[in-house]
C-alpha distance (Angstrom), angle and dihedral (degrees) to the residues before:
residue distance angle dihedral
X1 . . .
X2 3.72 . .
X3 3.86 117.1 .
X4 3.79 123.5 -138.2
X5 3.81 122.7 -163.0
X6 3.80 124.7 -174.8
X7 3.77 116.5 -157.8
X8 3.84 127.3 179.6
X9 3.87 117.6 -134.6
X10 3.71 136.6 171.7
X11 3.82 121.9 -116.4
X12 3.85 89.3 -107.0
X13 3.80 88.8 63.4
X14 3.86 96.0 54.3
X15 3.86 98.4 84.5
X16 3.81 99.1 40.7
X17 3.82 89.3 46.2
X18 3.93 90.9 50.7
X19 3.80 90.5 45.7
X20 3.83 91.0 51.5
X21 3.86 93.6 45.5
X22 3.80 92.3 48.3
X23 3.81 92.6 47.9
X24 3.79 88.6 52.3
X25 3.82 92.8 49.7
X26 3.83 95.1 -110.8
X27 3.78 115.8 156.8
X28 3.75 120.1 -125.1
X29 3.86 99.3 -134.4
X30 3.86 97.0 -174.4
X31 3.74 147.4 -39.0
X32 3.83 111.1 -126.8
X33 3.75 129.6 -172.4
X34 3.80 141.7 177.3
X35 3.72 139.9 164.9
X36 3.82 114.5 -111.2
X37 3.78 123.0 -133.6
X38 3.88 88.8 -84.8
X39 3.79 90.9 54.4
X40 3.85 92.4 -107.3
X41 3.84 118.2 138.6
X42 3.83 121.9 -113.6
X43 3.78 110.2 -167.0
X44 3.79 121.8 -175.0
X45 3.83 130.9 -169.7
X46 3.80 111.3 -151.7
X47 3.77 117.3 -153.8
X48 3.79 123.9 -172.8
X49 3.70 106.1 -128.1
X50 3.74 112.3 166.4
X51 2.96 127.6 -85.0
X52 3.81 87.3 24.9
X53 3.79 151.4 -24.6
X54 3.75 129.8 -54.0
X55 3.75 113.2 -157.4
X56 3.85 117.7 -159.3
X57 3.77 111.6 -167.6
X58 3.78 137.9 -169.5
X59 3.82 120.1 -162.1
X60 3.74 130.9 -156.0
X61 3.85 98.6 6.7
X62 3.80 119.5 125.1
X63 3.81 94.1 179.7
X64 3.82 117.5 56.6
X65 3.86 134.2 162.2
X66 3.77 117.8 -102.5
X67 3.72 119.6 -117.0
X68 3.87 92.7 -168.0
X69 3.81 89.3 108.4
X70 3.83 87.4 60.1
X71 3.84 102.7 37.9
X72 3.87 99.6 23.5
X73 3.83 113.5 -156.0
X74 3.80 93.2 -4.3
X75 3.80 86.4 70.8
X76 3.84 101.7 25.3
X77 3.74 97.4 61.9
X78 3.82 98.5 49.3
X79 3.82 90.3 42.1
X80 3.81 91.7 52.6
X81 3.83 88.6 46.1
X82 3.77 92.6 52.8
X83 3.81 90.5 46.1
X84 3.74 92.4 52.9
X85 3.79 99.0 39.6
X86 3.82 104.0 38.3
X87 3.78 102.5 14.4
X88 3.80 98.8 -112.5
X89 3.85 112.8 160.6
X90 3.80 115.7 -141.0
X91 3.77 106.1 -163.7
X92 3.80 110.0 -130.6
X93 3.80 95.7 20.0
X94 3.85 118.2 123.0
X95 3.88 105.5 -125.2
X96 3.82 95.6 161.7
X97 3.85 90.9 119.1
X98 3.80 127.5 43.6
X99 3.73 119.8 -110.5
X100 3.83 100.3 -156.4
X101 3.76 113.3 -7.5
X102 3.78 119.0 75.9
X103 3.81 116.0 -111.4
X104 3.85 88.6 -114.3
X105 3.82 91.2 66.6
X106 3.75 117.2 112.4
X107 3.85 114.3 -86.6
X108 3.77 112.9 -121.2
X109 3.78 146.9 114.3
X110 3.77 102.0 -52.5
X111 3.77 128.1 -27.0
X112 3.85 104.7 -123.2
X113 3.74 110.0 153.4
X114 3.84 113.0 -168.8
X115 3.75 122.0 -177.5
X116 3.77 114.5 -165.3
X117 3.85 114.0 -118.5
X118 3.81 91.3 -122.8
X119 3.87 89.1 59.7
X120 3.81 92.5 48.4
X121 3.79 90.4 50.8
X122 3.80 92.7 48.1
X123 3.80 91.1 50.7
X124 3.81 91.4 49.7
X125 3.78 91.8 51.9
X126 3.78 92.3 49.2
X127 3.85 90.7 51.8
X128 3.79 89.7 53.3
X129 3.78 90.5 49.9
X130 3.84 93.1 50.9
C-alpha cells in the first residue's frame, strides 16, 4: 500500500527542500494548487519517496520562489500552469508566454473557467434534440 504524508512548510523552505530532494535523487511527482473557500492559495509539492508520496504544502501565499532551476520542466510546467490558472507568481519563472490559454484571452487574476455540471448536461441534451 502506498503511503501519503502531508507536511506544512513555509515559502522560505521550498527551495532548500527541493535542493535536498534533488541531491538525494528524489523525483518531483507534481506541484498542485487550488484556491480554498476563502480564495487563498494552497500549493503542494509532491515528492515520490518510496513507498509513497510526501506532500509539502504552503498555504495563503500568492508569491513563491520557482524551483524550475532545480527540477527543470518537471517544475516549470506546473508552476506556469498555476501562474496562468490561479494567478500564483513564481519568482524567477519566465511567464512571458502563455502555456495553455491563447494570448487573446482576457487578462486578469487567474483564468479558471468552471462550468456547472447541470449546465453541461443541459447543453448535451439540447445537442441530442437538435
